[in-house]
Biopython code that builds the backbone (N, CA, C, O; Angstrom):
import numpy as np
from Bio.PDB.StructureBuilder import StructureBuilder

atoms = [
    (1, "UNK", "N", (-10.609, -34.312, 5.430)),
    (1, "UNK", "CA", (-9.623, -33.390, 6.067)),
    (1, "UNK", "C", (-8.102, -34.196, 5.462)),
    (1, "UNK", "O", (-7.914, -35.386, 5.214)),
    (2, "UNK", "N", (-7.180, -33.035, 5.357)),
    (2, "UNK", "CA", (-6.088, -33.839, 4.866)),
    (2, "UNK", "C", (-4.782, -33.277, 6.088)),
    (2, "UNK", "O", (-4.944, -32.346, 6.876)),
    (3, "UNK", "N", (-3.702, -34.005, 5.979)),
    (3, "UNK", "CA", (-2.712, -33.756, 7.172)),
    (3, "UNK", "C", (-1.874, -33.049, 6.436)),
    (3, "UNK", "O", (-1.633, -33.408, 5.283)),
    (4, "UNK", "N", (-1.353, -32.042, 6.928)),
    (4, "UNK", "CA", (0.000, -31.215, 6.129)),
    (4, "UNK", "C", (0.965, -32.126, 6.828)),
    (4, "UNK", "O", (0.950, -32.293, 8.047)),
    (5, "UNK", "N", (1.823, -32.720, 5.989)),
    (5, "UNK", "CA", (2.896, -33.598, 6.470)),
    (5, "UNK", "C", (3.838, -33.032, 7.413)),
    (5, "UNK", "O", (4.343, -33.699, 8.316)),
    (6, "UNK", "N", (4.154, -31.418, 7.146)),
    (6, "UNK", "CA", (5.551, -31.258, 8.133)),
    (6, "UNK", "C", (4.750, -30.486, 9.252)),
    (6, "UNK", "O", (5.489, -29.887, 10.034)),
    (7, "UNK", "N", (3.484, -30.378, 9.481)),
    (7, "UNK", "CA", (3.050, -29.547, 10.604)),
    (7, "UNK", "C", (2.805, -30.540, 11.569)),
    (7, "UNK", "O", (1.997, -31.438, 11.336)),
    (8, "UNK", "N", (3.708, -30.436, 13.121)),
    (8, "UNK", "CA", (3.868, -31.082, 13.992)),
    (8, "UNK", "C", (3.180, -30.403, 15.411)),
    (8, "UNK", "O", (3.575, -30.597, 16.561)),
    (9, "UNK", "N", (2.251, -29.713, 15.059)),
    (9, "UNK", "CA", (1.619, -28.816, 16.270)),
    (9, "UNK", "C", (0.624, -30.025, 17.249)),
    (9, "UNK", "O", (0.423, -29.745, 18.430)),
    (10, "UNK", "N", (0.196, -30.999, 16.822)),
    (10, "UNK", "CA", (-0.265, -31.907, 17.363)),
    (10, "UNK", "C", (0.318, -33.363, 17.653)),
    (10, "UNK", "O", (-0.353, -34.327, 18.021)),
    (11, "UNK", "N", (1.267, -33.350, 17.492)),
    (11, "UNK", "CA", (1.997, -34.431, 17.508)),
    (11, "UNK", "C", (3.597, -34.908, 17.973)),
    (11, "UNK", "O", (4.486, -34.064, 17.865)),
    (12, "UNK", "N", (3.846, -35.935, 18.360)),
    (12, "UNK", "CA", (5.119, -36.206, 18.968)),
    (12, "UNK", "C", (6.217, -36.942, 18.124)),
    (12, "UNK", "O", (6.025, -38.137, 17.896)),
    (13, "UNK", "N", (7.097, -36.476, 17.748)),
    (13, "UNK", "CA", (8.060, -37.303, 16.568)),
    (13, "UNK", "C", (9.501, -37.393, 17.283)),
    (13, "UNK", "O", (10.019, -36.515, 17.974)),
    (14, "UNK", "N", (9.935, -38.437, 17.013)),
    (14, "UNK", "CA", (11.491, -38.553, 17.273)),
    (14, "UNK", "C", (12.073, -39.071, 16.087)),
    (14, "UNK", "O", (11.555, -39.732, 15.186)),
    (15, "UNK", "N", (13.426, -38.597, 16.260)),
    (15, "UNK", "CA", (14.004, -39.269, 14.886)),
    (15, "UNK", "C", (14.132, -38.272, 13.892)),
    (15, "UNK", "O", (13.849, -37.132, 14.259)),
    (16, "UNK", "N", (14.541, -38.455, 12.558)),
    (16, "UNK", "CA", (14.636, -37.699, 11.478)),
    (16, "UNK", "C", (13.466, -36.681, 11.606)),
    (16, "UNK", "O", (12.297, -36.944, 11.886)),
    (17, "UNK", "N", (14.155, -35.165, 11.281)),
    (17, "UNK", "CA", (12.939, -34.101, 11.226)),
    (17, "UNK", "C", (12.602, -34.043, 10.072)),
    (17, "UNK", "O", (11.521, -33.491, 9.867)),
    (18, "UNK", "N", (13.197, -34.454, 9.151)),
    (18, "UNK", "CA", (12.729, -34.229, 7.644)),
    (18, "UNK", "C", (11.640, -34.910, 7.262)),
    (18, "UNK", "O", (11.193, -34.578, 6.164)),
    (19, "UNK", "N", (10.833, -36.131, 8.082)),
    (19, "UNK", "CA", (10.150, -37.125, 7.484)),
    (19, "UNK", "C", (8.833, -36.326, 7.804)),
    (19, "UNK", "O", (8.676, -35.612, 8.795)),
    (20, "UNK", "N", (7.861, -36.571, 6.753)),
    (20, "UNK", "CA", (6.605, -36.207, 6.751)),
    (20, "UNK", "C", (5.829, -36.871, 7.740)),
    (20, "UNK", "O", (6.307, -37.957, 8.068)),
    (21, "UNK", "N", (4.531, -36.472, 8.445)),
    (21, "UNK", "CA", (3.784, -37.245, 9.516)),
    (21, "UNK", "C", (3.475, -38.532, 8.722)),
    (21, "UNK", "O", (3.270, -38.610, 7.511)),
    (22, "UNK", "N", (3.482, -39.604, 9.702)),
    (22, "UNK", "CA", (3.064, -41.076, 9.040)),
    (22, "UNK", "C", (4.248, -41.778, 8.473)),
    (22, "UNK", "O", (4.187, -42.983, 8.232)),
    (23, "UNK", "N", (5.108, -41.220, 8.295)),
    (23, "UNK", "CA", (6.633, -41.870, 7.577)),
    (23, "UNK", "C", (7.383, -42.204, 8.464)),
    (23, "UNK", "O", (7.519, -41.423, 9.406)),
    (24, "UNK", "N", (8.074, -43.396, 8.460)),
    (24, "UNK", "CA", (9.003, -43.635, 9.157)),
    (24, "UNK", "C", (10.402, -44.343, 8.399)),
    (24, "UNK", "O", (10.112, -45.169, 7.534)),
    (25, "UNK", "N", (11.622, -44.151, 8.588)),
    (25, "UNK", "CA", (12.810, -44.547, 8.005)),
    (25, "UNK", "C", (13.576, -45.751, 8.782)),
    (25, "UNK", "O", (13.563, -45.869, 10.007)),
    (26, "UNK", "N", (14.207, -46.576, 7.938)),
    (26, "UNK", "CA", (15.190, -47.715, 8.542)),
    (26, "UNK", "C", (16.009, -47.817, 7.829)),
    (26, "UNK", "O", (15.658, -47.962, 6.658)),
    (27, "UNK", "N", (17.453, -47.800, 8.115)),
    (27, "UNK", "CA", (18.482, -48.602, 7.576)),
    (27, "UNK", "C", (18.993, -49.847, 7.958)),
    (27, "UNK", "O", (19.906, -50.303, 7.270)),
    (28, "UNK", "N", (18.510, -50.607, 9.096)),
    (28, "UNK", "CA", (19.206, -51.839, 9.608)),
    (28, "UNK", "C", (18.904, -52.951, 8.538)),
    (28, "UNK", "O", (19.110, -54.093, 8.950)),
    (29, "UNK", "N", (18.463, -52.842, 7.265)),
    (29, "UNK", "CA", (18.735, -54.113, 6.860)),
    (29, "UNK", "C", (17.232, -54.993, 6.530)),
    (29, "UNK", "O", (16.183, -54.882, 7.164)),
    (30, "UNK", "N", (17.444, -55.695, 5.592)),
    (30, "UNK", "CA", (16.463, -56.739, 5.561)),
    (30, "UNK", "C", (16.059, -57.661, 6.744)),
    (30, "UNK", "O", (16.946, -58.108, 7.472)),
    (31, "UNK", "N", (14.985, -57.908, 6.924)),
    (31, "UNK", "CA", (14.638, -58.748, 7.896)),
    (31, "UNK", "C", (15.335, -60.060, 8.173)),
    (31, "UNK", "O", (15.554, -60.484, 9.307)),
    (32, "UNK", "N", (15.606, -60.559, 7.251)),
    (32, "UNK", "CA", (16.021, -62.158, 6.980)),
    (32, "UNK", "C", (17.571, -62.275, 7.200)),
    (32, "UNK", "O", (18.206, -63.243, 7.621)),
    (33, "UNK", "N", (18.123, -60.740, 6.712)),
    (33, "UNK", "CA", (19.593, -60.738, 7.085)),
    (33, "UNK", "C", (20.333, -60.097, 8.156)),
    (33, "UNK", "O", (21.549, -60.117, 8.349)),
    (34, "UNK", "N", (19.209, -59.392, 8.978)),
    (34, "UNK", "CA", (20.178, -58.704, 9.835)),
    (34, "UNK", "C", (19.491, -59.028, 11.346)),
    (34, "UNK", "O", (18.270, -59.038, 11.500)),
    (35, "UNK", "N", (20.327, -59.258, 12.299)),
    (35, "UNK", "CA", (20.461, -59.864, 13.300)),
    (35, "UNK", "C", (19.702, -58.796, 14.369)),
    (35, "UNK", "O", (19.228, -59.258, 15.407)),
    (36, "UNK", "N", (19.607, -57.399, 14.088)),
    (36, "UNK", "CA", (19.198, -56.577, 14.805)),
    (36, "UNK", "C", (17.641, -56.558, 14.668)),
    (36, "UNK", "O", (17.064, -56.557, 13.581)),
    (37, "UNK", "N", (16.859, -56.539, 16.205)),
    (37, "UNK", "CA", (15.819, -56.798, 16.234)),
    (37, "UNK", "C", (15.046, -55.320, 16.390)),
    (37, "UNK", "O", (13.871, -55.196, 16.738)),
    (38, "UNK", "N", (15.929, -54.266, 16.068)),
    (38, "UNK", "CA", (14.723, -52.917, 16.557)),
    (38, "UNK", "C", (15.019, -51.967, 14.979)),
    (38, "UNK", "O", (15.952, -51.433, 14.379)),
    (39, "UNK", "N", (13.731, -52.169, 14.858)),
    (39, "UNK", "CA", (13.468, -51.835, 13.629)),
    (39, "UNK", "C", (12.776, -50.695, 13.712)),
    (39, "UNK", "O", (12.338, -50.540, 14.852)),
    (40, "UNK", "N", (12.388, -49.498, 12.690)),
    (40, "UNK", "CA", (11.711, -48.394, 12.938)),
    (40, "UNK", "C", (10.495, -48.694, 13.452)),
    (40, "UNK", "O", (10.136, -49.864, 13.328)),
    (41, "UNK", "N", (9.496, -47.647, 14.203)),
    (41, "UNK", "CA", (8.067, -48.030, 14.571)),
    (41, "UNK", "C", (7.206, -46.902, 14.583)),
    (41, "UNK", "O", (7.613, -45.913, 15.192)),
    (42, "UNK", "N", (6.412, -46.866, 14.187)),
    (42, "UNK", "CA", (5.467, -45.548, 14.355)),
    (42, "UNK", "C", (4.035, -46.232, 15.016)),
    (42, "UNK", "O", (3.818, -47.441, 15.086)),
    (43, "UNK", "N", (3.199, -45.240, 15.441)),
    (43, "UNK", "CA", (2.034, -45.119, 16.030)),
    (43, "UNK", "C", (1.323, -43.761, 15.804)),
    (43, "UNK", "O", (1.705, -42.679, 16.250)),
    (44, "UNK", "N", (0.298, -43.976, 15.090)),
    (44, "UNK", "CA", (-0.729, -42.756, 15.144)),
    (44, "UNK", "C", (-1.963, -43.020, 15.682)),
    (44, "UNK", "O", (-2.711, -43.932, 15.328)),
    (45, "UNK", "N", (-2.222, -41.978, 16.788)),
    (45, "UNK", "CA", (-2.959, -42.532, 17.727)),
    (45, "UNK", "C", (-3.994, -41.299, 17.391)),
    (45, "UNK", "O", (-3.492, -40.189, 17.216)),
    (46, "UNK", "N", (-5.532, -41.462, 17.287)),
    (46, "UNK", "CA", (-6.442, -40.279, 16.994)),
    (46, "UNK", "C", (-7.563, -40.449, 18.120)),
    (46, "UNK", "O", (-8.603, -39.796, 18.035)),
    (47, "UNK", "N", (-7.360, -41.255, 19.083)),
    (47, "UNK", "CA", (-8.492, -41.417, 20.254)),
    (47, "UNK", "C", (-8.628, -40.137, 20.790)),
    (47, "UNK", "O", (-7.742, -39.283, 20.743)),
    (48, "UNK", "N", (-10.227, -39.929, 21.531)),
    (48, "UNK", "CA", (-10.700, -38.685, 21.522)),
    (48, "UNK", "C", (-10.493, -37.464, 21.143)),
    (48, "UNK", "O", (-10.576, -36.395, 21.748)),
    (49, "UNK", "N", (-10.103, -37.843, 19.650)),
    (49, "UNK", "CA", (-10.205, -36.574, 18.513)),
    (49, "UNK", "C", (-11.493, -36.280, 17.757)),
    (49, "UNK", "O", (-11.814, -35.144, 17.406)),
    (50, "UNK", "N", (-12.368, -37.617, 17.481)),
    (50, "UNK", "CA", (-13.556, -37.503, 16.924)),
    (50, "UNK", "C", (-13.269, -37.902, 15.489)),
    (50, "UNK", "O", (-14.218, -37.980, 14.709)),
    (51, "UNK", "N", (-11.649, -38.243, 14.951)),
    (51, "UNK", "CA", (-11.562, -38.382, 13.775)),
    (51, "UNK", "C", (-10.415, -39.880, 13.736)),
    (51, "UNK", "O", (-9.813, -40.369, 14.692)),
    (52, "UNK", "N", (-10.410, -40.242, 12.561)),
    (52, "UNK", "CA", (-10.139, -41.682, 12.191)),
    (52, "UNK", "C", (-9.207, -41.563, 10.811)),
    (52, "UNK", "O", (-9.657, -40.887, 9.887)),
    (53, "UNK", "N", (-8.145, -42.098, 10.691)),
    (53, "UNK", "CA", (-7.506, -42.103, 9.291)),
    (53, "UNK", "C", (-8.203, -42.749, 8.274)),
    (53, "UNK", "O", (-8.503, -43.915, 8.532)),
    (54, "UNK", "N", (-8.586, -42.259, 7.050)),
    (54, "UNK", "CA", (-9.565, -42.718, 6.353)),
    (54, "UNK", "C", (-9.157, -44.043, 5.844)),
    (54, "UNK", "O", (-7.979, -44.226, 5.539)),
    (55, "UNK", "N", (-10.110, -45.058, 5.720)),
    (55, "UNK", "CA", (-10.105, -46.372, 5.164)),
    (55, "UNK", "C", (-9.263, -46.589, 3.922)),
    (55, "UNK", "O", (-8.652, -47.642, 3.739)),
    (56, "UNK", "N", (-9.241, -45.485, 2.998)),
    (56, "UNK", "CA", (-8.895, -45.264, 1.640)),
    (56, "UNK", "C", (-7.371, -45.197, 1.561)),
    (56, "UNK", "O", (-6.696, -45.501, 0.578)),
    (57, "UNK", "N", (-6.911, -44.740, 2.781)),
    (57, "UNK", "CA", (-5.121, -44.977, 2.812)),
    (57, "UNK", "C", (-4.760, -46.030, 2.571)),
    (57, "UNK", "O", (-5.528, -46.884, 3.016)),
    (58, "UNK", "N", (-3.719, -46.503, 1.932)),
    (58, "UNK", "CA", (-3.068, -47.400, 2.108)),
    (58, "UNK", "C", (-1.449, -47.279, 2.282)),
    (58, "UNK", "O", (-0.653, -46.521, 1.729)),
    (59, "UNK", "N", (-1.228, -48.455, 3.396)),
    (59, "UNK", "CA", (0.487, -48.448, 3.861)),
    (59, "UNK", "C", (0.986, -49.309, 3.168)),
    (59, "UNK", "O", (0.423, -50.283, 2.668)),
    (60, "UNK", "N", (2.361, -48.915, 3.081)),
    (60, "UNK", "CA", (3.392, -50.085, 2.972)),
    (60, "UNK", "C", (4.630, -49.550, 2.259)),
    (60, "UNK", "O", (4.864, -48.366, 2.499)),
    (61, "UNK", "N", (5.294, -50.042, 1.607)),
    (61, "UNK", "CA", (6.867, -49.168, 1.048)),
    (61, "UNK", "C", (6.449, -47.865, 0.626)),
    (61, "UNK", "O", (5.316, -47.739, 0.161)),
    (62, "UNK", "N", (7.221, -46.871, 0.728)),
    (62, "UNK", "CA", (7.021, -45.669, 0.252)),
    (62, "UNK", "C", (8.534, -45.697, -1.035)),
    (62, "UNK", "O", (8.357, -45.382, -2.212)),
    (63, "UNK", "N", (9.991, -46.152, -0.450)),
    (63, "UNK", "CA", (10.523, -46.281, -1.279)),
    (63, "UNK", "C", (11.805, -46.735, -0.585)),
    (63, "UNK", "O", (11.873, -46.419, 0.603)),
    (64, "UNK", "N", (12.946, -47.489, -1.147)),
    (64, "UNK", "CA", (13.861, -48.000, -0.696)),
    (64, "UNK", "C", (14.028, -49.434, -1.476)),
    (64, "UNK", "O", (13.143, -50.032, -2.088)),
    (65, "UNK", "N", (15.373, -49.824, -1.295)),
    (65, "UNK", "CA", (15.825, -51.242, -1.466)),
    (65, "UNK", "C", (15.184, -51.936, -0.413)),
    (65, "UNK", "O", (14.843, -51.327, 0.601)),
    (66, "UNK", "N", (14.972, -53.232, -0.560)),
    (66, "UNK", "CA", (14.371, -54.434, 0.313)),
    (66, "UNK", "C", (13.664, -54.045, 1.422)),
    (66, "UNK", "O", (13.924, -54.619, 2.480)),
    (67, "UNK", "N", (12.838, -53.206, 1.402)),
    (67, "UNK", "CA", (11.945, -52.490, 2.443)),
    (67, "UNK", "C", (10.710, -53.039, 2.551)),
    (67, "UNK", "O", (10.320, -53.559, 1.505)),
    (68, "UNK", "N", (9.956, -53.095, 3.485)),
    (68, "UNK", "CA", (8.722, -53.624, 3.611)),
    (68, "UNK", "C", (8.275, -53.157, 5.264)),
    (68, "UNK", "O", (8.911, -53.045, 6.312)),
    (69, "UNK", "N", (7.069, -52.990, 4.934)),
    (69, "UNK", "CA", (6.168, -52.650, 6.249)),
    (69, "UNK", "C", (5.975, -53.915, 7.074)),
    (69, "UNK", "O", (5.784, -54.993, 6.511)),
    (70, "UNK", "N", (6.016, -53.815, 8.263)),
    (70, "UNK", "CA", (6.150, -54.670, 9.424)),
    (70, "UNK", "C", (5.008, -54.687, 10.490)),
    (70, "UNK", "O", (4.756, -53.622, 11.054)),
    (71, "UNK", "N", (4.408, -55.628, 10.762)),
    (71, "UNK", "CA", (3.639, -55.860, 11.926)),
    (71, "UNK", "C", (2.304, -54.434, 11.848)),
    (71, "UNK", "O", (1.908, -53.630, 12.691)),
    (72, "UNK", "N", (2.032, -54.628, 10.727)),
    (72, "UNK", "CA", (0.782, -53.379, 10.314)),
    (72, "UNK", "C", (-0.597, -53.621, 11.291)),
    (72, "UNK", "O", (-1.353, -54.572, 11.091)),
    (73, "UNK", "N", (-0.792, -52.707, 12.283)),
    (73, "UNK", "CA", (-2.337, -53.286, 13.013)),
    (73, "UNK", "C", (-3.135, -52.007, 12.840)),
    (73, "UNK", "O", (-2.546, -50.946, 12.629)),
    (74, "UNK", "N", (-4.376, -52.070, 12.917)),
    (74, "UNK", "CA", (-5.254, -50.882, 13.164)),
    (74, "UNK", "C", (-6.474, -51.452, 13.931)),
    (74, "UNK", "O", (-7.252, -52.371, 13.675)),
    (75, "UNK", "N", (-6.347, -50.438, 15.130)),
    (75, "UNK", "CA", (-7.254, -51.004, 16.291)),
    (75, "UNK", "C", (-8.819, -51.461, 15.727)),
    (75, "UNK", "O", (-9.181, -51.211, 14.577)),
    (76, "UNK", "N", (-9.518, -52.039, 16.544)),
    (76, "UNK", "CA", (-10.895, -52.425, 16.094)),
    (76, "UNK", "C", (-11.858, -50.813, 15.643)),
    (76, "UNK", "O", (-12.625, -50.594, 14.705)),
    (77, "UNK", "N", (-11.472, -50.088, 16.570)),
    (77, "UNK", "CA", (-12.230, -48.845, 16.362)),
    (77, "UNK", "C", (-11.728, -47.857, 15.160)),
    (77, "UNK", "O", (-12.499, -47.094, 14.577)),
    (78, "UNK", "N", (-10.520, -47.955, 14.905)),
    (78, "UNK", "CA", (-9.647, -47.323, 13.837)),
    (78, "UNK", "C", (-8.796, -46.303, 14.404)),
    (78, "UNK", "O", (-7.882, -45.819, 13.738)),
    (79, "UNK", "N", (-9.073, -45.889, 15.775)),
    (79, "UNK", "CA", (-8.342, -44.803, 16.162)),
    (79, "UNK", "C", (-6.746, -44.864, 16.661)),
    (79, "UNK", "O", (-6.204, -43.964, 17.302)),
    (80, "UNK", "N", (-6.070, -46.169, 16.218)),
    (80, "UNK", "CA", (-4.735, -46.299, 16.326)),
    (80, "UNK", "C", (-4.123, -47.309, 15.192)),
    (80, "UNK", "O", (-4.592, -48.428, 14.980)),
    (81, "UNK", "N", (-3.189, -46.840, 14.608)),
    (81, "UNK", "CA", (-2.526, -47.454, 13.808)),
    (81, "UNK", "C", (-1.193, -47.606, 14.137)),
    (81, "UNK", "O", (-0.473, -46.662, 14.465)),
    (82, "UNK", "N", (-0.770, -48.977, 14.049)),
    (82, "UNK", "CA", (0.815, -49.067, 14.357)),
    (82, "UNK", "C", (1.454, -49.706, 13.370)),
    (82, "UNK", "O", (0.650, -50.374, 12.719)),
    (83, "UNK", "N", (2.708, -49.800, 12.922)),
    (83, "UNK", "CA", (3.589, -50.423, 12.068)),
    (83, "UNK", "C", (4.999, -50.314, 12.410)),
    (83, "UNK", "O", (5.391, -49.627, 13.353)),
    (84, "UNK", "N", (5.736, -50.966, 11.675)),
    (84, "UNK", "CA", (7.198, -50.975, 11.628)),
    (84, "UNK", "C", (7.471, -50.845, 10.130)),
    (84, "UNK", "O", (6.665, -51.022, 9.217)),
    (85, "UNK", "N", (8.944, -50.453, 10.037)),
    (85, "UNK", "CA", (9.461, -50.559, 8.711)),
    (85, "UNK", "C", (11.034, -51.295, 9.031)),
    (85, "UNK", "O", (11.790, -51.289, 10.002)),
    (86, "UNK", "N", (11.065, -51.855, 7.796)),
    (86, "UNK", "CA", (12.661, -52.689, 7.737)),
    (86, "UNK", "C", (12.777, -52.601, 6.284)),
    (86, "UNK", "O", (11.932, -52.757, 5.403)),
    (87, "UNK", "N", (14.519, -52.198, 6.219)),
    (87, "UNK", "CA", (15.075, -52.154, 4.948)),
    (87, "UNK", "C", (16.349, -51.496, 4.972)),
    (87, "UNK", "O", (16.846, -51.065, 6.012)),
    (88, "UNK", "N", (16.924, -51.405, 3.761)),
    (88, "UNK", "CA", (18.164, -50.944, 3.647)),
    (88, "UNK", "C", (17.803, -49.129, 3.125)),
    (88, "UNK", "O", (17.730, -48.692, 1.976)),
    (89, "UNK", "N", (17.656, -48.482, 4.264)),
    (89, "UNK", "CA", (17.363, -46.942, 4.263)),
    (89, "UNK", "C", (16.177, -46.951, 3.146)),
    (89, "UNK", "O", (16.234, -46.433, 2.031)),
    (90, "UNK", "N", (15.292, -47.532, 3.614)),
    (90, "UNK", "CA", (13.856, -47.510, 3.052)),
    (90, "UNK", "C", (12.890, -46.802, 3.653)),
    (90, "UNK", "O", (13.154, -46.445, 4.802)),
    (91, "UNK", "N", (11.714, -46.454, 3.159)),
    (91, "UNK", "CA", (10.992, -45.483, 4.133)),
    (91, "UNK", "C", (9.393, -45.991, 3.697)),
    (91, "UNK", "O", (8.970, -45.987, 2.541)),
    (92, "UNK", "N", (8.667, -46.401, 4.839)),
    (92, "UNK", "CA", (7.386, -47.046, 5.004)),
    (92, "UNK", "C", (6.616, -45.915, 5.546)),
    (92, "UNK", "O", (7.158, -45.095, 6.287)),
    (93, "UNK", "N", (5.056, -45.811, 5.124)),
    (93, "UNK", "CA", (4.013, -45.075, 5.520)),
    (93, "UNK", "C", (3.044, -45.311, 4.546)),
    (93, "UNK", "O", (2.791, -46.383, 3.998)),
    (94, "UNK", "N", (2.411, -43.991, 4.338)),
    (94, "UNK", "CA", (0.871, -43.995, 3.217)),
    (94, "UNK", "C", (1.470, -44.273, 2.153)),
    (94, "UNK", "O", (2.537, -43.669, 2.037)),
    (95, "UNK", "N", (1.171, -45.047, 1.205)),
    (95, "UNK", "CA", (1.519, -45.103, 0.308)),
    (95, "UNK", "C", (0.893, -44.645, -0.768)),
    (95, "UNK", "O", (1.498, -44.676, -1.839)),
    (96, "UNK", "N", (-0.162, -44.236, -0.718)),
    (96, "UNK", "CA", (-1.465, -43.561, -1.435)),
    (96, "UNK", "C", (-0.864, -41.926, -1.567)),
    (96, "UNK", "O", (-1.167, -41.269, -2.563)),
    (97, "UNK", "N", (-0.176, -41.461, -0.711)),
    (97, "UNK", "CA", (0.087, -40.115, -0.721)),
    (97, "UNK", "C", (-0.040, -39.695, 0.629)),
    (97, "UNK", "O", (0.486, -40.254, 1.591)),
    (98, "UNK", "N", (-0.821, -38.602, 0.660)),
    (98, "UNK", "CA", (-1.203, -37.687, 1.963)),
    (98, "UNK", "C", (-2.270, -38.619, 2.893)),
    (98, "UNK", "O", (-2.943, -39.585, 2.535)),
    (99, "UNK", "N", (-2.174, -37.970, 4.213)),
    (99, "UNK", "CA", (-3.254, -39.295, 5.224)),
    (99, "UNK", "C", (-4.222, -38.325, 5.360)),
    (99, "UNK", "O", (-3.995, -37.220, 5.853)),
    (100, "UNK", "N", (-5.699, -38.830, 4.786)),
    (100, "UNK", "CA", (-6.717, -38.283, 5.177)),
    (100, "UNK", "C", (-7.596, -38.737, 6.187)),
    (100, "UNK", "O", (-7.503, -39.918, 6.523)),
    (101, "UNK", "N", (-8.430, -38.012, 6.729)),
    (101, "UNK", "CA", (-9.252, -38.306, 7.867)),
    (101, "UNK", "C", (-10.865, -38.227, 7.731)),
    (101, "UNK", "O", (-11.526, -37.380, 7.130)),
    (102, "UNK", "N", (-11.167, -38.995, 8.230)),
    (102, "UNK", "CA", (-12.676, -38.938, 8.388)),
    (102, "UNK", "C", (-13.290, -39.151, 9.628)),
    (102, "UNK", "O", (-12.631, -39.853, 10.395)),
    (103, "UNK", "N", (-14.682, -38.625, 10.158)),
    (103, "UNK", "CA", (-15.062, -38.596, 11.406)),
    (103, "UNK", "C", (-15.524, -39.991, 11.864)),
    (103, "UNK", "O", (-16.324, -40.764, 11.338)),
    (104, "UNK", "N", (-14.776, -40.099, 13.028)),
    (104, "UNK", "CA", (-14.920, -41.426, 13.656)),
    (104, "UNK", "C", (-16.340, -42.083, 14.012)),
    (104, "UNK", "O", (-17.124, -41.299, 14.546)),
    (105, "UNK", "N", (-16.815, -43.428, 13.800)),
    (105, "UNK", "CA", (-18.067, -43.686, 14.090)),
    (105, "UNK", "C", (-18.646, -43.541, 15.231)),
    (105, "UNK", "O", (-19.869, -43.480, 15.361)),
    (106, "UNK", "N", (-17.574, -43.453, 16.438)),
    (106, "UNK", "CA", (-17.885, -43.268, 17.781)),
    (106, "UNK", "C", (-18.208, -41.977, 17.689)),
    (106, "UNK", "O", (-19.344, -41.845, 18.145)),
    (107, "UNK", "N", (-17.771, -40.960, 17.325)),
    (107, "UNK", "CA", (-18.157, -39.509, 17.405)),
    (107, "UNK", "C", (-19.335, -39.218, 16.913)),
    (107, "UNK", "O", (-20.018, -38.351, 17.458)),
    (108, "UNK", "N", (-19.851, -40.007, 15.611)),
    (108, "UNK", "CA", (-21.086, -39.971, 14.994)),
    (108, "UNK", "C", (-22.201, -40.695, 16.043)),
    (108, "UNK", "O", (-23.151, -39.948, 16.279)),
    (109, "UNK", "N", (-22.248, -41.717, 16.566)),
    (109, "UNK", "CA", (-22.680, -42.360, 17.601)),
    (109, "UNK", "C", (-22.828, -41.805, 18.851)),
    (109, "UNK", "O", (-23.783, -42.046, 19.590)),
    (110, "UNK", "N", (-21.794, -40.974, 19.146)),
    (110, "UNK", "CA", (-22.386, -39.773, 20.215)),
    (110, "UNK", "C", (-22.955, -39.133, 20.079)),
    (110, "UNK", "O", (-23.720, -38.907, 21.016)),
    (111, "UNK", "N", (-23.076, -38.395, 18.988)),
    (111, "UNK", "CA", (-23.534, -37.360, 18.471)),
    (111, "UNK", "C", (-24.993, -37.565, 18.318)),
    (111, "UNK", "O", (-25.807, -36.754, 18.759)),
    (112, "UNK", "N", (-25.416, -38.959, 17.514)),
    (112, "UNK", "CA", (-26.883, -39.184, 17.498)),
    (112, "UNK", "C", (-27.721, -39.511, 18.633)),
    (112, "UNK", "O", (-28.916, -39.262, 18.790)),
    (113, "UNK", "N", (-26.861, -40.142, 19.442)),
    (113, "UNK", "CA", (-27.286, -40.366, 21.132)),
    (113, "UNK", "C", (-27.719, -39.288, 21.647)),
    (113, "UNK", "O", (-28.764, -39.227, 22.296)),
    (114, "UNK", "N", (-26.760, -38.071, 21.349)),
    (114, "UNK", "CA", (-27.301, -36.664, 22.182)),
    (114, "UNK", "C", (-28.518, -36.074, 21.441)),
    (114, "UNK", "O", (-29.330, -35.368, 22.039)),
    (115, "UNK", "N", (-28.640, -36.380, 20.089)),
    (115, "UNK", "CA", (-29.719, -35.597, 19.285)),
    (115, "UNK", "C", (-31.065, -36.233, 19.657)),
    (115, "UNK", "O", (-32.136, -35.626, 19.668)),
    (116, "UNK", "N", (-30.830, -37.913, 20.052)),
    (116, "UNK", "CA", (-32.138, -38.315, 20.035)),
    (116, "UNK", "C", (-32.716, -37.938, 22.014)),
    (116, "UNK", "O", (-33.843, -37.788, 22.486)),
    (117, "UNK", "N", (-31.508, -37.913, 22.591)),
    (117, "UNK", "CA", (-31.985, -37.438, 24.011)),
    (117, "UNK", "C", (-32.916, -36.151, 23.939)),
    (117, "UNK", "O", (-34.061, -36.018, 24.369)),
    (118, "UNK", "N", (-31.959, -35.079, 23.156)),
    (118, "UNK", "CA", (-32.289, -33.627, 22.891)),
    (118, "UNK", "C", (-33.957, -34.001, 22.167)),
    (118, "UNK", "O", (-34.768, -33.078, 22.247)),
    (119, "UNK", "N", (-34.313, -34.986, 21.660)),
    (119, "UNK", "CA", (-35.651, -34.664, 20.890)),
    (119, "UNK", "C", (-36.462, -35.221, 21.789)),
    (119, "UNK", "O", (-37.618, -35.166, 21.370)),
    (120, "UNK", "N", (-36.364, -35.900, 23.174)),
    (120, "UNK", "CA", (-37.289, -36.455, 24.277)),
    (120, "UNK", "C", (-37.765, -35.711, 25.045)),
    (120, "UNK", "O", (-38.506, -36.130, 25.933)),
]
sb = StructureBuilder()
sb.init_structure("model")
sb.init_model(0)
sb.init_chain("A")
sb.init_seg("    ")
for serial, (resi, resn, name, xyz) in enumerate(atoms, 1):
    if name == "N":
        sb.init_residue(resn, " ", resi, " ")
    sb.init_atom(name, np.array(xyz, "f"), 0.0, 1.0, " ", f" {name:<3s}", serial, name[0])
structure = sb.get_structure()
């Protein structure tokens, strides 16, 4: 499954209305030069959907000068991704292009357990 980057039917977004889903912009400057502690941030949460972002998606700088992804974390179950972006009018997000999803292990495990219960 691939995300249509401009469809926010099931997402909440603040900031620039032209950013594709999963991308964040920052114009505060380089981490080592800017005293401003407020850099852009993103949270992608797929809890209780049965989906996780595919591990084949790579994350980082999409464009910009002196731009870098910051504090990138994926939850142990893969249902939540958080990251920040810093740079001089840079963009961070999926550097491989579109975000793709796969069925989560939790969903598969629950379905398998149900199937075993049904067989007995």
